[in-house]
C-alpha positions, 0 to 999 in steps of 0.5 A: 524476491530474495530471502534472508534468515535472521537470528533468534535475537533478530526474530525476537525483536521483529516478532510482534511488530504491527507496523513497518520499521526501518532497519539500520546498522549501528551507525544509523544508516538505513539498510531497508524497511521491514514490513510485517505481514498484515501490518496495520498500515496494510489493513488500514489502506485496504479498509479505506479502499473498500470504503471508497470503492463503489462496486455498483457504480463500477458495474454500472459504468462497465455496462453503459460506457463503451469507451474508456479513457486514455492513460493521460486522461486518467492521470489528469483526473487523478491530479485534479482529485489530489488538488481538490482534497 
């Protein structure tokens, strides 16, 4: 990943942001997105993943299931889960 250095003014604007923002030029054209380290969105997603993931179930399945699923079977199962929620 490339890096850029920002001016003090830009640093002042970006400091303290707690969520991702779009960076635009003076005409409103989106140049990209700025995502602060440890943004609220990241923390919320990781917290949700931790709540949904059952480590005991994963250990049980690894110990008892000898054959996994094909990638197509996994995709199909994910589509079914999305439709049911």
